[in-house]
TORKOL-4160 file (C-alpha; in steps of 0.2 Angstrom, whole numbers, padded with zeros to 4 digits, m for minus):
266
<pt num="1" X="0000" Y="0000" Z="0000"/>
<pt num="2" X="0008" Y="0016" Z="m0005"/>
<pt num="3" X="0009" Y="0032" Z="0005"/>
<pt num="4" X="m0002" Y="0041" Z="m0007"/>
<pt num="5" X="m0015" Y="0027" Z="m0005"/>
<pt num="6" X="m0013" Y="0028" Z="0014"/>
<pt num="7" X="m0016" Y="0047" Z="0014"/>
<pt num="8" X="m0032" Y="0045" Z="0004"/>
<pt num="9" X="m0038" Y="0031" Z="0014"/>
<pt num="10" X="m0041" Y="0040" Z="0030"/>
<pt num="11" X="m0046" Y="0058" Z="0037"/>
<pt num="12" X="m0034" Y="0067" Z="0048"/>
<pt num="13" X="m0038" Y="0066" Z="0067"/>
<pt num="14" X="m0042" Y="0080" Z="0079"/>
<pt num="15" X="m0033" Y="0083" Z="0095"/>
<pt num="16" X="m0041" Y="0075" Z="0110"/>
<pt num="17" X="m0047" Y="0058" Z="0110"/>
<pt num="18" X="m0035" Y="0052" Z="0097"/>
<pt num="19" X="m0036" Y="0033" Z="0099"/>
<pt num="20" X="m0055" Y="0034" Z="0098"/>
<pt num="21" X="m0055" Y="0045" Z="0083"/>
<pt num="22" X="m0043" Y="0033" Z="0074"/>
<pt num="23" X="m0053" Y="0019" Z="0078"/>
<pt num="24" X="m0069" Y="0027" Z="0071"/>
<pt num="25" X="m0059" Y="0032" Z="0055"/>
<pt num="26" X="m0054" Y="0014" Z="0053"/>
<pt num="27" X="m0071" Y="0007" Z="0057"/>
<pt num="28" X="m0079" Y="0018" Z="0044"/>
<pt num="29" X="m0066" Y="0012" Z="0031"/>
<pt num="30" X="m0071" Y="m0006" Z="0035"/>
<pt num="31" X="m0089" Y="m0003" Z="0035"/>
<pt num="32" X="m0090" Y="0006" Z="0019"/>
<pt num="33" X="m0079" Y="m0006" Z="0010"/>
<pt num="34" X="m0063" Y="0004" Z="0008"/>
<pt num="35" X="m0055" Y="m0009" Z="0018"/>
<pt num="36" X="m0060" Y="m0027" Z="0013"/>
<pt num="37" X="m0062" Y="m0043" Z="0023"/>
<pt num="38" X="m0045" Y="m0051" Z="0024"/>
<pt num="39" X="m0036" Y="m0035" Z="0019"/>
<pt num="40" X="m0021" Y="m0030" Z="0030"/>
<pt num="41" X="m0021" Y="m0013" Z="0038"/>
<pt num="42" X="m0007" Y="m0001" Z="0034"/>
<pt num="43" X="0008" Y="m0003" Z="0046"/>
<pt num="44" X="0008" Y="0006" Z="0063"/>
<pt num="45" X="0022" Y="0017" Z="0056"/>
<pt num="46" X="0012" Y="0022" Z="0041"/>
<pt num="47" X="m0003" Y="0025" Z="0051"/>
<pt num="48" X="0007" Y="0036" Z="0063"/>
<pt num="49" X="0012" Y="0046" Z="0048"/>
<pt num="50" X="m0006" Y="0047" Z="0041"/>
<pt num="51" X="m0014" Y="0052" Z="0058"/>
<pt num="52" X="0001" Y="0062" Z="0064"/>
<pt num="53" X="0001" Y="0053" Z="0081"/>
<pt num="54" X="0012" Y="0041" Z="0091"/>
<pt num="55" X="0013" Y="0022" Z="0089"/>
<pt num="56" X="0004" Y="0019" Z="0106"/>
<pt num="57" X="m0011" Y="0029" Z="0101"/>
<pt num="58" X="m0012" Y="0018" Z="0085"/>
<pt num="59" X="m0010" Y="0002" Z="0094"/>
<pt num="60" X="m0024" Y="0008" Z="0106"/>
<pt num="61" X="m0036" Y="0011" Z="0091"/>
<pt num="62" X="m0032" Y="m0006" Z="0084"/>
<pt num="63" X="m0035" Y="m0014" Z="0101"/>
<pt num="64" X="m0052" Y="m0005" Z="0101"/>
<pt num="65" X="m0057" Y="m0013" Z="0084"/>
<pt num="66" X="m0050" Y="m0030" Z="0089"/>
<pt num="67" X="m0062" Y="m0030" Z="0104"/>
<pt num="68" X="m0076" Y="m0025" Z="0093"/>
<pt num="69" X="m0073" Y="m0040" Z="0082"/>
<pt num="70" X="m0068" Y="m0030" Z="0067"/>
<pt num="71" X="m0049" Y="m0035" Z="0066"/>
<pt num="72" X="m0038" Y="m0050" Z="0069"/>
<pt num="73" X="m0020" Y="m0046" Z="0075"/>
<pt num="74" X="m0008" Y="m0059" Z="0068"/>
<pt num="75" X="0010" Y="m0061" Z="0073"/>
<pt num="76" X="0025" Y="m0067" Z="0063"/>
<pt num="77" X="0032" Y="m0063" Z="0046"/>
<pt num="78" X="0015" Y="m0059" Z="0039"/>
<pt num="79" X="0009" Y="m0051" Z="0055"/>
<pt num="80" X="m0001" Y="m0036" Z="0057"/>
<pt num="81" X="m0019" Y="m0030" Z="0059"/>
<pt num="82" X="m0031" Y="m0038" Z="0046"/>
<pt num="83" X="m0050" Y="m0034" Z="0043"/>
<pt num="84" X="m0060" Y="m0049" Z="0050"/>
<pt num="85" X="m0072" Y="m0058" Z="0039"/>
<pt num="86" X="m0087" Y="m0060" Z="0050"/>
<pt num="87" X="m0096" Y="m0076" Z="0049"/>
<pt num="88" X="m0114" Y="m0080" Z="0054"/>
<pt num="89" X="m0109" Y="m0088" Z="0070"/>
<pt num="90" X="m0100" Y="m0072" Z="0075"/>
<pt num="91" X="m0115" Y="m0061" Z="0072"/>
<pt num="92" X="m0127" Y="m0074" Z="0080"/>
<pt num="93" X="m0116" Y="m0075" Z="0096"/>
<pt num="94" X="m0116" Y="m0057" Z="0098"/>
<pt num="95" X="m0134" Y="m0055" Z="0096"/>
<pt num="96" X="m0138" Y="m0070" Z="0108"/>
<pt num="97" X="m0127" Y="m0062" Z="0121"/>
<pt num="98" X="m0136" Y="m0045" Z="0119"/>
<pt num="99" X="m0153" Y="m0054" Z="0121"/>
<pt num="100" X="m0148" Y="m0064" Z="0136"/>
<pt num="101" X="m0142" Y="m0048" Z="0145"/>
<pt num="102" X="m0159" Y="m0039" Z="0140"/>
<pt num="103" X="m0173" Y="m0050" Z="0146"/>
<pt num="104" X="m0189" Y="m0048" Z="0136"/>
<pt num="105" X="m0207" Y="m0051" Z="0143"/>
<pt num="106" X="m0214" Y="m0068" Z="0136"/>
<pt num="107" X="m0228" Y="m0060" Z="0127"/>
<pt num="108" X="m0216" Y="m0048" Z="0118"/>
<pt num="109" X="m0205" Y="m0062" Z="0113"/>
<pt num="110" X="m0219" Y="m0073" Z="0107"/>
<pt num="111" X="m0226" Y="m0058" Z="0097"/>
<pt num="112" X="m0209" Y="m0056" Z="0088"/>
<pt num="113" X="m0207" Y="m0074" Z="0085"/>
<pt num="114" X="m0224" Y="m0076" Z="0078"/>
<pt num="115" X="m0222" Y="m0061" Z="0066"/>
<pt num="116" X="m0205" Y="m0068" Z="0061"/>
<pt num="117" X="m0211" Y="m0086" Z="0058"/>
<pt num="118" X="m0225" Y="m0080" Z="0047"/>
<pt num="119" X="m0214" Y="m0072" Z="0035"/>
<pt num="120" X="m0201" Y="m0086" Z="0035"/>
<pt num="121" X="m0214" Y="m0098" Z="0031"/>
<pt num="122" X="m0221" Y="m0089" Z="0016"/>
<pt num="123" X="m0203" Y="m0087" Z="0010"/>
<pt num="124" X="m0199" Y="m0105" Z="0013"/>
<pt num="125" X="m0214" Y="m0110" Z="0003"/>
<pt num="126" X="m0209" Y="m0099" Z="m0012"/>
<pt num="127" X="m0191" Y="m0102" Z="m0012"/>
<pt num="128" X="m0187" Y="m0119" Z="m0004"/>
<pt num="129" X="m0184" Y="m0134" Z="m0015"/>
<pt num="130" X="m0195" Y="m0149" Z="m0015"/>
<pt num="131" X="m0181" Y="m0160" Z="m0009"/>
<pt num="132" X="m0180" Y="m0148" Z="0006"/>
<pt num="133" X="m0198" Y="m0148" Z="0009"/>
<pt num="134" X="m0199" Y="m0167" Z="0009"/>
<pt num="135" X="m0184" Y="m0168" Z="0021"/>
<pt num="136" X="m0193" Y="m0156" Z="0033"/>
<pt num="137" X="m0209" Y="m0167" Z="0033"/>
<pt num="138" X="m0198" Y="m0183" Z="0036"/>
<pt num="139" X="m0189" Y="m0174" Z="0051"/>
<pt num="140" X="m0206" Y="m0168" Z="0058"/>
<pt num="141" X="m0213" Y="m0185" Z="0058"/>
<pt num="142" X="m0198" Y="m0191" Z="0068"/>
<pt num="143" X="m0201" Y="m0177" Z="0080"/>
<pt num="144" X="m0219" Y="m0181" Z="0082"/>
<pt num="145" X="m0216" Y="m0199" Z="0085"/>
<pt num="146" X="m0203" Y="m0195" Z="0099"/>
<pt num="147" X="m0216" Y="m0183" Z="0107"/>
<pt num="148" X="m0228" Y="m0197" Z="0107"/>
<pt num="149" X="m0218" Y="m0207" Z="0119"/>
<pt num="150" X="m0224" Y="m0208" Z="0137"/>
<pt num="151" X="m0209" Y="m0199" Z="0143"/>
<pt num="152" X="m0200" Y="m0191" Z="0129"/>
<pt num="153" X="m0181" Y="m0186" Z="0131"/>
<pt num="154" X="m0184" Y="m0167" Z="0131"/>
<pt num="155" X="m0165" Y="m0164" Z="0128"/>
<pt num="156" X="m0166" Y="m0174" Z="0112"/>
<pt num="157" X="m0182" Y="m0168" Z="0106"/>
<pt num="158" X="m0177" Y="m0150" Z="0109"/>
<pt num="159" X="m0162" Y="m0152" Z="0098"/>
<pt num="160" X="m0172" Y="m0159" Z="0084"/>
<pt num="161" X="m0185" Y="m0145" Z="0086"/>
<pt num="162" X="m0170" Y="m0133" Z="0084"/>
<pt num="163" X="m0164" Y="m0142" Z="0069"/>
<pt num="164" X="m0182" Y="m0141" Z="0061"/>
<pt num="165" X="m0182" Y="m0122" Z="0063"/>
<pt num="166" X="m0165" Y="m0120" Z="0055"/>
<pt num="167" X="m0170" Y="m0131" Z="0041"/>
<pt num="168" X="m0185" Y="m0120" Z="0038"/>
<pt num="169" X="m0176" Y="m0104" Z="0039"/>
<pt num="170" X="m0163" Y="m0110" Z="0027"/>
<pt num="171" X="m0177" Y="m0113" Z="0014"/>
<pt num="172" X="m0182" Y="m0095" Z="0015"/>
<pt num="173" X="m0165" Y="m0090" Z="0007"/>
<pt num="174" X="m0164" Y="m0074" Z="0018"/>
<pt num="175" X="m0147" Y="m0072" Z="0027"/>
<pt num="176" X="m0154" Y="m0059" Z="0039"/>
<pt num="177" X="m0168" Y="m0071" Z="0045"/>
<pt num="178" X="m0155" Y="m0085" Z="0047"/>
<pt num="179" X="m0144" Y="m0074" Z="0057"/>
<pt num="180" X="m0158" Y="m0070" Z="0069"/>
<pt num="181" X="m0164" Y="m0087" Z="0070"/>
<pt num="182" X="m0147" Y="m0094" Z="0074"/>
<pt num="183" X="m0146" Y="m0081" Z="0088"/>
<pt num="184" X="m0163" Y="m0086" Z="0095"/>
<pt num="185" X="m0157" Y="m0104" Z="0095"/>
<pt num="186" X="m0141" Y="m0100" Z="0104"/>
<pt num="187" X="m0149" Y="m0092" Z="0119"/>
<pt num="188" X="m0166" Y="m0086" Z="0117"/>
<pt num="189" X="m0183" Y="m0094" Z="0116"/>
<pt num="190" X="m0201" Y="m0091" Z="0113"/>
<pt num="191" X="m0205" Y="m0102" Z="0128"/>
<pt num="192" X="m0209" Y="m0117" Z="0117"/>
<pt num="193" X="m0200" Y="m0128" Z="0130"/>
<pt num="194" X="m0216" Y="m0125" Z="0140"/>
<pt num="195" X="m0227" Y="m0133" Z="0127"/>
<pt num="196" X="m0216" Y="m0149" Z="0126"/>
<pt num="197" X="m0214" Y="m0151" Z="0145"/>
<pt num="198" X="m0233" Y="m0150" Z="0148"/>
<pt num="199" X="m0241" Y="m0167" Z="0143"/>
<pt num="200" X="m0258" Y="m0158" Z="0139"/>
<pt num="201" X="m0250" Y="m0147" Z="0126"/>
<pt num="202" X="m0236" Y="m0158" Z="0120"/>
<pt num="203" X="m0246" Y="m0169" Z="0107"/>
<pt num="204" X="m0255" Y="m0154" Z="0101"/>
<pt num="205" X="m0240" Y="m0144" Z="0097"/>
<pt num="206" X="m0231" Y="m0159" Z="0089"/>
<pt num="207" X="m0246" Y="m0163" Z="0078"/>
<pt num="208" X="m0247" Y="m0144" Z="0073"/>
<pt num="209" X="m0229" Y="m0145" Z="0068"/>
<pt num="210" X="m0233" Y="m0160" Z="0057"/>
<pt num="211" X="m0248" Y="m0150" Z="0049"/>
<pt num="212" X="m0237" Y="m0135" Z="0046"/>
<pt num="213" X="m0223" Y="m0145" Z="0037"/>
<pt num="214" X="m0236" Y="m0154" Z="0026"/>
<pt num="215" X="m0244" Y="m0137" Z="0022"/>
<pt num="216" X="m0227" Y="m0130" Z="0017"/>
<pt num="217" X="m0222" Y="m0145" Z="0007"/>
<pt num="218" X="m0239" Y="m0144" Z="m0003"/>
<pt num="219" X="m0237" Y="m0126" Z="m0006"/>
<pt num="220" X="m0252" Y="m0120" Z="0004"/>
<pt num="221" X="m0247" Y="m0103" Z="0013"/>
<pt num="222" X="m0264" Y="m0100" Z="0020"/>
<pt num="223" X="m0265" Y="m0117" Z="0028"/>
<pt num="224" X="m0247" Y="m0115" Z="0035"/>
<pt num="225" X="m0251" Y="m0098" Z="0042"/>
<pt num="226" X="m0266" Y="m0105" Z="0050"/>
<pt num="227" X="m0255" Y="m0118" Z="0059"/>
<pt num="228" X="m0243" Y="m0104" Z="0065"/>
<pt num="229" X="m0258" Y="m0095" Z="0073"/>
<pt num="230" X="m0263" Y="m0111" Z="0081"/>
<pt num="231" X="m0245" Y="m0114" Z="0088"/>
<pt num="232" X="m0244" Y="m0097" Z="0096"/>
<pt num="233" X="m0262" Y="m0099" Z="0102"/>
<pt num="234" X="m0257" Y="m0115" Z="0111"/>
<pt num="235" X="m0241" Y="m0107" Z="0117"/>
<pt num="236" X="m0249" Y="m0091" Z="0125"/>
<pt num="237" X="m0262" Y="m0103" Z="0134"/>
<pt num="238" X="m0248" Y="m0113" Z="0141"/>
<pt num="239" X="m0238" Y="m0098" Z="0146"/>
<pt num="240" X="m0253" Y="m0090" Z="0155"/>
<pt num="241" X="m0257" Y="m0106" Z="0164"/>
<pt num="242" X="m0239" Y="m0108" Z="0170"/>
<pt num="243" X="m0239" Y="m0089" Z="0175"/>
<pt num="244" X="m0255" Y="m0092" Z="0185"/>
<pt num="245" X="m0246" Y="m0105" Z="0195"/>
<pt num="246" X="m0230" Y="m0096" Z="0200"/>
<pt num="247" X="m0224" Y="m0078" Z="0202"/>
<pt num="248" X="m0219" Y="m0070" Z="0186"/>
<pt num="249" X="m0201" Y="m0068" Z="0190"/>
<pt num="250" X="m0199" Y="m0086" Z="0193"/>
<pt num="251" X="m0204" Y="m0091" Z="0175"/>
<pt num="252" X="m0186" Y="m0092" Z="0170"/>
<pt num="253" X="m0179" Y="m0100" Z="0154"/>
<pt num="254" X="m0170" Y="m0116" Z="0157"/>
<pt num="255" X="m0152" Y="m0116" Z="0151"/>
<pt num="256" X="m0153" Y="m0133" Z="0144"/>
<pt num="257" X="m0167" Y="m0130" Z="0132"/>
<pt num="258" X="m0165" Y="m0111" Z="0130"/>
<pt num="259" X="m0161" Y="m0113" Z="0111"/>
<pt num="260" X="m0177" Y="m0123" Z="0108"/>
<pt num="261" X="m0185" Y="m0108" Z="0101"/>
<pt num="262" X="m0195" Y="m0119" Z="0091"/>
<pt num="263" X="m0207" Y="m0131" Z="0088"/>
<pt num="264" X="m0213" Y="m0115" Z="0084"/>
<pt num="265" X="m0220" Y="m0113" Z="0069"/>
<pt num="266" X="m0211" Y="m0113" Z="0060"/>
């Protein structure tokens, strides 16, 4: 990278919070594409010249961006600061952590998931391949059979339920929905675990999953959306029943099934 390119890459910083200003300058270059994923930043010496500051200030700016997950710092002959290529797992982990730290009331969470699932379902019907739809139906049949056992293994069924929802969102061919769904699976829930723990709701919820999968496979969006409505109707009734039996603040999300956002429709 030539000095001329370096000088055109960033804006001069102002006195005061130099490291923060440099970090913001570099972040802007990353976000608007002037610095591409995998690209190496100018050397610390070159950035000193460009920004007119000391090496310690440049290092502090790089540290800030590394903590934000925007840079990787490598050692060795090809060492230096490189623009990090964010993967879906990175985005989902950050979102999942945020959601864990900012609890949401059950009704608000259910409302969000219902709206999201309705859109995902319509997209999945329109964009999913027939092979994917057939695979979804097959997996849902397995899920329903497991839920029909006298004492189903909820850890196993919850994992299968998680996979069902990920299968569905992939069919929608929408990266944003997929990122959010992964985050939900990693640490959030629509309280679907309550349905599967409750014998009175378990079979109804599993059968509704089956009906939803068949509606999707047969290309019937209105029938699929009706199933989603039924799922969330069951869920609201189950949550209300649980809340009526215990204080609201004790209705906590179990960590072992927190990622089971789903059996939700979708």
